[in-house]
C-alpha positions as CSV (number, residue, x, y, z in Angstrom):
1,M,0.0,0.0,0.0
2,S,2.5,2.6,-1.2
3,N,-0.2,5.3,-1.0
4,L,-0.1,5.1,2.7
5,S,2.7,6.3,5.0
6,T,3.7,4.9,8.4
7,V,5.2,7.0,11.1
8,I,7.0,5.0,13.8
9,L,7.6,6.9,17.1
10,A,11.0,5.9,18.5
11,A,12.4,9.0,20.2
12,G,12.0,8.0,23.8
13,N,15.1,7.7,26.1
14,S,14.3,4.3,27.5
15,T,14.7,5.6,31.1
16,R,12.5,2.9,32.7
17,F,14.2,0.1,30.8
18,K,17.4,0.1,32.8
19,G,19.4,-1.5,30.0
20,K,22.8,-0.6,28.6
21,K,21.3,0.7,25.4
22,S,18.0,1.8,23.9
23,K,15.3,-0.7,24.5
24,L,14.5,-0.6,20.8
25,L,17.8,-2.4,20.0
26,Y,17.2,-5.3,22.4
27,P,16.4,-8.6,20.7
28,L,12.9,-10.1,20.7
29,S,13.4,-13.8,19.6
30,G,16.6,-12.7,17.9
31,L,15.4,-9.6,16.1
32,P,15.7,-6.1,17.5
33,I,12.4,-4.8,18.9
34,I,12.2,-1.9,16.4
35,N,12.7,-4.3,13.5
36,H,9.5,-6.2,14.3
37,V,7.6,-3.0,14.0
38,V,9.4,-1.9,10.8
39,N,8.7,-5.3,9.2
40,V,5.0,-4.7,9.7
41,A,5.3,-1.2,8.4
42,K,7.0,-2.3,5.2
43,K,4.1,-4.5,4.3
44,I,1.8,-1.6,4.8
45,S,3.8,1.3,3.3
46,G,6.7,0.0,1.4
47,K,9.4,2.7,1.5
48,N,7.0,5.3,2.9
49,I,8.2,4.8,6.5
50,I,9.3,7.7,8.7
51,I,11.0,6.9,12.0
52,V,11.0,9.7,14.6
53,C,14.1,9.2,16.8
54,N,16.3,11.3,19.1
55,K,19.9,12.5,18.5
56,N,21.3,9.8,20.7
57,N,19.7,6.7,19.1
58,L,19.8,8.0,15.4
59,K,23.0,6.3,14.4
60,L,22.2,3.1,16.3
61,L,18.8,2.8,14.6
62,K,20.3,3.5,11.2
63,D,22.8,0.7,11.7
64,I,20.0,-1.9,12.1
65,V,17.1,-0.5,10.1
66,V,17.1,0.0,6.3
67,G,14.7,1.4,3.8
68,C,13.3,4.1,6.1
69,T,13.4,7.9,6.5
70,F,14.7,9.2,9.8
71,V,13.8,12.5,11.5
72,I,15.0,13.8,14.8
73,Q,12.7,15.1,17.5
74,K,14.9,17.9,18.7
75,K,13.2,18.4,22.1
76,Q,11.5,15.8,24.2
77,K,8.1,17.6,24.3
78,G,5.8,14.6,24.0
79,T,4.2,12.4,21.3
80,A,2.3,15.2,19.7
81,D,5.6,17.1,19.1
82,A,7.2,13.9,17.9
83,I,4.5,13.5,15.1
84,K,5.0,17.2,14.2
85,S,8.7,16.4,13.5
86,A,7.6,14.0,10.8
87,R,5.2,16.3,9.0
88,S,7.5,17.4,6.1
89,K,8.2,13.8,5.2
90,I,4.6,12.6,4.9
91,K,3.5,12.9,1.3
92,T,0.4,10.6,1.3
93,K,-3.3,11.4,1.9
94,D,-3.4,9.2,5.0
95,F,-0.8,7.9,7.4
96,I,-0.6,5.4,10.3
97,V,1.1,5.9,13.6
98,L,3.0,3.0,15.2
99,F,5.3,2.8,18.2
100,G,8.8,1.4,18.1
101,D,8.3,-0.4,21.4
102,V,5.1,-2.3,20.5
103,P,6.7,-5.3,18.7
104,L,3.7,-7.8,18.7
105,I,1.7,-5.6,16.3
106,N,0.9,-7.6,13.2
107,N,-0.3,-7.1,9.7
108,A,-3.7,-8.6,10.2
109,I,-4.8,-6.0,12.8
110,I,-3.4,-3.1,10.8
111,K,-5.3,-4.3,7.7
112,K,-8.4,-4.5,9.8
113,L,-7.8,-0.9,10.9
114,I,-7.2,0.4,7.4
115,N,-10.3,-1.4,6.0
116,H,-12.4,0.0,8.8
117,H,-11.1,3.5,8.1
118,N,-11.7,3.3,4.4
119,K,-15.1,1.7,4.7
120,N,-16.4,4.3,7.2
121,N,-14.7,7.2,5.4
122,T,-13.5,8.6,8.7
123,Y,-10.9,11.3,9.3
124,G,-9.3,9.2,12.0
125,S,-9.6,5.6,13.3
126,M,-7.7,4.0,16.2
127,I,-7.1,0.6,17.9
128,A,-8.5,0.2,21.4
129,F,-8.4,-2.9,23.7
130,N,-10.0,-4.1,26.8
131,T,-7.9,-5.1,29.8
132,N,-8.5,-6.2,33.4
133,N,-5.5,-4.1,34.5
134,P,-5.8,-0.7,32.8
135,Y,-3.1,1.0,35.0
136,G,-0.8,3.2,33.0
137,Y,-3.0,3.3,29.8
138,G,-5.1,6.1,28.5
139,R,-8.8,5.4,29.1
140,V,-11.1,5.7,26.1
141,I,-14.3,7.7,26.6
142,L,-17.1,7.0,24.2
143,N,-20.0,8.9,22.8
144,G,-22.1,6.4,21.0
145,K,-19.9,4.4,18.6
146,F,-17.3,7.2,18.4
147,I,-14.5,8.5,20.8
148,S,-15.1,11.7,22.6
149,K,-11.7,11.8,24.4
150,V,-8.9,9.8,25.8
151,I,-7.7,10.5,29.3
152,E,-4.2,9.7,30.4
153,E,-3.6,7.9,33.6
154,I,-2.1,11.0,35.2
155,N,-5.3,13.0,34.6
156,C,-7.9,10.3,35.4
157,T,-10.4,10.6,38.3
158,N,-10.9,7.6,40.5
159,E,-14.0,6.7,38.6
160,E,-12.2,7.0,35.2
161,K,-9.4,4.7,36.4
162,N,-12.0,1.9,36.5
163,I,-12.6,2.1,32.8
164,N,-11.3,-1.0,31.0
165,L,-11.3,0.3,27.4
166,C,-7.8,1.6,26.6
167,N,-6.0,3.5,24.0
168,S,-3.2,1.6,22.1
169,G,-2.0,4.9,20.5
170,I,-2.0,3.2,17.0
171,M,-4.1,5.1,14.6
172,I,-4.7,6.0,10.9
173,V,-5.6,9.6,10.0
174,N,-6.2,11.9,7.1
175,S,-2.9,13.8,6.9
176,K,-4.2,17.3,6.1
177,F,-7.0,17.3,8.7
178,F,-4.7,15.8,11.4
179,F,-2.0,18.5,11.1
180,D,-4.6,21.2,11.0
181,K,-5.8,20.0,14.4
182,L,-2.5,19.0,15.9
183,K,-1.5,22.6,16.5
184,L,-4.5,22.9,18.9
185,I,-3.0,20.5,21.4
186,K,-1.8,22.4,24.4
187,I,1.1,21.7,26.7
188,N,0.2,19.5,29.7
189,K,1.2,21.5,32.8
190,K,2.0,18.4,34.9
191,K,4.5,16.9,32.4
192,N,5.3,20.0,30.2
193,E,4.6,17.9,27.2
194,R,2.1,17.9,24.3
195,Y,0.1,14.6,24.5
196,L,-1.0,13.1,21.2
197,P,-4.1,11.5,22.8
198,D,-5.5,15.0,23.3
199,I,-6.3,14.9,19.5
200,F,-9.3,12.7,20.1
201,K,-11.2,15.4,22.0
202,I,-10.2,18.0,19.3
203,Y,-11.6,15.7,16.6
204,F,-14.8,15.2,18.5
205,F,-15.5,18.9,18.9
206,S,-14.6,19.4,15.3
207,K,-17.5,17.0,14.5
208,R,-15.0,14.5,12.9
209,P,-14.7,12.0,15.8
210,F,-12.4,9.0,15.7
211,S,-13.9,5.6,15.2
212,F,-12.2,2.5,16.5
213,I,-11.7,-1.2,16.3
214,I,-10.9,-3.6,19.1
215,S,-7.7,-5.7,19.4
216,E,-6.5,-8.4,21.7
217,E,-4.6,-6.8,24.6
218,N,-1.5,-8.9,24.0
219,I,-0.9,-7.5,20.6
220,M,-0.8,-4.0,22.0
221,L,1.8,-4.6,24.8
222,G,4.6,-2.1,24.9
223,V,8.1,-2.7,26.2
224,N,9.0,-0.1,28.9
225,T,10.9,-2.3,31.3
226,L,13.0,-5.5,31.3
227,D,10.0,-7.2,32.9
228,D,7.9,-6.1,29.9
229,L,10.4,-7.6,27.5
230,N,10.2,-10.9,29.3
231,K,6.4,-10.9,29.1
232,V,6.5,-10.0,25.4
233,E,9.2,-12.7,24.7
234,K,7.0,-15.3,26.3
235,I,4.0,-14.4,24.1
236,F,6.1,-14.3,21.0
237,Q,7.7,-17.7,21.8
238,S,4.2,-19.1,22.3
239,K,3.1,-17.9,18.9
240,M,6.2,-19.4,17.3
241,I,5.5,-22.8,19.0
242,E,1.9,-22.5,17.8
243,K,3.0,-22.1,14.2
244,L,5.4,-25.1,14.5
245,N,2.6,-27.2,15.9
246,K,0.4,-26.4,13.0
247,K,3.1,-27.6,10.6
248,G,3.4,-30.9,12.4
249,V,6.3,-30.2,14.6
250,I,6.2,-31.7,18.1
251,V,7.7,-29.4,20.8
252,R,7.8,-31.2,24.1
253,N,7.7,-28.9,27.2
254,P,7.6,-25.8,25.0
255,E,8.0,-23.4,28.0
256,T,11.6,-24.5,28.3
257,C,12.5,-24.0,24.6
258,Y,13.7,-21.0,22.7
259,I,12.9,-20.5,18.9
260,N,14.6,-17.7,16.9
261,F,12.3,-15.6,14.7
262,D,14.0,-16.9,11.5
263,T,14.2,-20.6,12.4
264,V,12.9,-22.9,9.6
265,V,11.6,-26.3,10.8
266,E,9.9,-28.8,8.5
267,K,7.1,-31.3,9.5
268,N,7.7,-34.4,11.6
269,V,10.5,-32.9,13.6
270,I,10.6,-33.5,17.4
271,I,12.1,-30.9,19.7
272,E,12.6,-32.0,23.2
273,S,12.9,-30.0,26.5
274,N,15.4,-27.2,27.0
275,V,16.4,-26.8,23.4
276,S,17.7,-23.5,22.1
277,L,17.3,-22.8,18.3
278,N,19.1,-19.6,17.5
279,K,19.6,-17.6,14.3
280,N,19.9,-18.9,10.8
281,I,18.8,-22.5,11.3
282,I,17.1,-24.9,8.8
283,I,15.9,-28.2,10.2
284,K,14.6,-30.7,7.7
285,E,11.8,-33.4,8.0
286,G,12.2,-36.2,10.5
287,V,14.9,-34.7,12.6
288,T,15.0,-35.2,16.4
289,I,16.6,-32.5,18.6
290,K,17.1,-34.0,22.0
291,S,17.1,-32.2,25.3
292,H,19.5,-29.5,26.3
293,S,20.9,-28.9,22.8
294,Y,22.1,-25.5,21.4
295,I,22.0,-24.9,17.7
296,E,23.0,-21.8,15.8
297,G,23.8,-21.1,12.1
298,A,23.3,-24.7,11.0
299,K,21.5,-26.7,8.4
300,I,20.4,-30.2,9.5
301,E,19.1,-32.5,6.8
302,K,16.4,-35.3,7.0
303,N,16.2,-37.9,9.7
304,C,19.2,-36.8,11.8
305,S,19.4,-37.2,15.6
306,I,21.0,-34.3,17.5
307,G,21.8,-34.5,21.2
308,P,21.1,-34.6,24.1
309,F,23.5,-31.9,25.2
310,A,24.9,-31.2,21.7
311,R,26.2,-27.8,20.6
312,I,26.0,-27.1,16.9
313,R,27.8,-23.9,16.0
314,P,27.6,-21.6,12.9
315,S,28.5,-22.8,9.4
316,T,27.7,-26.4,10.1
317,H,25.9,-28.6,7.6
318,I,24.8,-32.1,8.8
319,N,23.6,-34.4,6.1
320,E,20.9,-37.1,6.2
321,N,20.7,-39.9,8.7
322,S,23.6,-38.7,10.8
323,K,23.8,-39.0,14.6
324,I,25.3,-36.2,16.7
325,G,25.2,-37.4,20.3
326,N,25.6,-36.1,23.8
327,F,28.3,-33.6,24.6
328,V,29.4,-33.2,21.0
329,E,30.4,-29.8,19.7
330,I,30.6,-29.1,15.9
331,K,31.7,-25.9,14.3
332,N,32.1,-24.7,10.7
333,S,32.0,-28.3,9.4
334,E,30.4,-30.4,6.7
335,I,29.1,-33.7,8.1
336,G,28.2,-36.3,5.5
337,K,25.4,-38.9,5.4
338,N,25.2,-41.7,7.9
339,V,27.9,-40.3,10.1
340,S,28.0,-41.2,13.8
341,I,29.6,-38.8,16.3
342,S,27.9,-40.3,19.3
343,H,29.5,-38.6,22.3
344,L,32.1,-36.4,23.9
345,S,33.8,-35.1,20.8
346,Y,34.8,-31.7,19.2
347,I,34.7,-31.4,15.4
348,G,35.9,-28.0,14.1
349,D,36.8,-26.7,10.6
350,S,36.3,-30.2,9.2
351,K,34.9,-32.1,6.2
352,I,33.6,-35.5,7.1
353,E,32.3,-37.7,4.2
354,N,29.6,-40.4,4.3
355,N,29.6,-43.5,6.5
356,V,32.2,-42.3,9.0
357,N,32.3,-43.3,12.7
358,I,33.9,-40.9,15.2
359,G,34.7,-42.5,18.5
360,A,34.1,-40.9,21.9
361,G,36.6,-38.2,23.0
362,T,37.8,-37.5,19.4
363,I,39.2,-33.9,18.8
364,T,40.0,-32.2,15.6
365,C,42.9,-29.9,16.7
366,N,42.2,-27.2,14.2
367,F,44.0,-24.1,15.7
368,D,47.8,-23.9,15.7
369,G,47.9,-20.6,17.5
370,K,47.8,-18.4,14.4
371,R,45.3,-19.9,12.0
372,K,42.5,-22.4,11.7
373,N,43.4,-25.6,9.7
374,K,41.1,-28.1,8.1
375,T,40.6,-31.8,8.9
376,I,39.3,-34.1,6.1
377,I,38.0,-37.5,6.9
378,K,37.0,-39.5,3.8
379,E,34.2,-42.0,3.3
380,G,34.1,-45.1,5.4
381,S,36.8,-44.2,7.9
382,F,36.7,-45.2,11.5
383,I,38.2,-43.0,14.2
384,G,38.9,-44.7,17.5
385,S,38.0,-43.2,20.8
386,N,40.2,-40.5,22.4
387,S,42.0,-39.7,19.1
388,S,43.5,-36.3,18.4
389,L,43.7,-35.3,14.7
390,I,46.2,-32.4,14.3
391,A,45.1,-30.3,11.3
392,P,45.8,-29.9,8.5
393,V,45.4,-33.6,8.0
394,T,43.5,-36.0,5.8
395,I,42.2,-39.4,6.8
396,N,41.6,-41.2,3.4
397,K,38.9,-43.7,2.5
398,N,38.3,-46.6,4.8
399,A,41.2,-45.8,7.0
400,K,41.2,-46.7,10.7
401,I,42.6,-44.8,13.5
402,A,43.4,-46.8,16.6
403,A,42.0,-45.5,20.0
404,G,44.2,-43.0,21.8
405,S,46.2,-42.0,18.7
406,V,47.6,-38.6,18.0
407,I,47.6,-38.2,14.2
408,T,49.9,-35.6,12.6
409,E,50.2,-36.9,9.1
410,D,47.8,-37.9,6.3
411,I,46.7,-41.6,6.5
412,P,46.4,-43.5,3.2
413,S,43.2,-45.4,2.2
414,N,42.5,-48.8,3.7
415,N,45.3,-48.5,6.3
416,L,45.3,-48.7,10.1
417,A,47.2,-45.9,12.0
418,I,48.4,-46.4,15.6
419,E,50.3,-43.9,17.6
420,R,50.9,-44.8,21.2
421,S,53.9,-44.8,23.5
422,K,54.9,-48.2,24.8
423,L,53.2,-49.3,28.0
424,K,55.5,-49.5,31.0
425,I,54.7,-51.3,34.2
426,I,56.9,-50.3,37.1
427,K,56.9,-52.5,40.1
428,K,56.3,-50.8,43.4
429,K,59.4,-51.1,45.6
């Protein structure tokens, strides 16, 4: 909908968040909070997105957000002043207001708002929600089916504080009419700010009252504190798990699992308890991820078994029907088909071909103090337990490495390599 602009308010100082950086930069399921909002805005407005920020977070936001126009709110004079900062950049008939710290907003509710606005030919429409705990929210006062005003918590009477219909702040407005009326908003003497919610009363007395739609409360949750972030993360994770369930993925004890926003999981996958699936993961059909496994930046092909207690690090590709067992770590490696690395091993910067068995306690010693070196284990090889392979080294086809060996040279195909010191038994005197 390129004929519709979106303004994202992101100029707050995150004073309640108590983090080391702007709350908008903190990850929600692996993606910065602000990016969740921007992704929705792009589906609505394409490149017609204006982000209102402050001078302190401008550069940080530009580093993680692309395809948007940035404007600075020079003085922190409230949300009405923030919208005013964006006026010169809005070129469309209508525009939507979103908030950079409301990351659960979705395309479906915004489409519903737009359709309601267009169908009713209003000058302004907003999203409201009902809640059993309205503390902190602006209360919506109705006159029939329209909004007569919104009262901020700080200005509510005791009776008004009991109202459960609340303002999300998200709205769509006619640009010209909105900015004609915005200048009528006065400075609130208690906070010395100009509050955007005052626009509802101005519209009502101009005989162009806001209409509204109702949303689920969860979708409208904002992130103001670290506790808020935890609540939003829990909701987002629940939605991720729900999507996986619908695809035929079994997630056992889902409250203990973490799923990154970009994780791709095919049907008939089983994810056991306490599994962490981080960024850039593809898991193919029939895979089992056992308990307490950590995966990041990996592709796992069909019918593999991973874990328990496995750590799969970035740039790892595990091919079909392979088994990666307990306390195995793999990093930057290509693992072939039907490979067994059952327990207590480290495989780094390696290429392991098909039908290879890696015994317990095997280590590819890939770092020489200056650079990472590659280990190649070719098809059909057998690596005995507690072996150390000093890279660069190649174990050729069908070779066998005896348990306890330290291998420093390439091993020819179909040979057995043994490297052990001679056993000595010294009698006790």
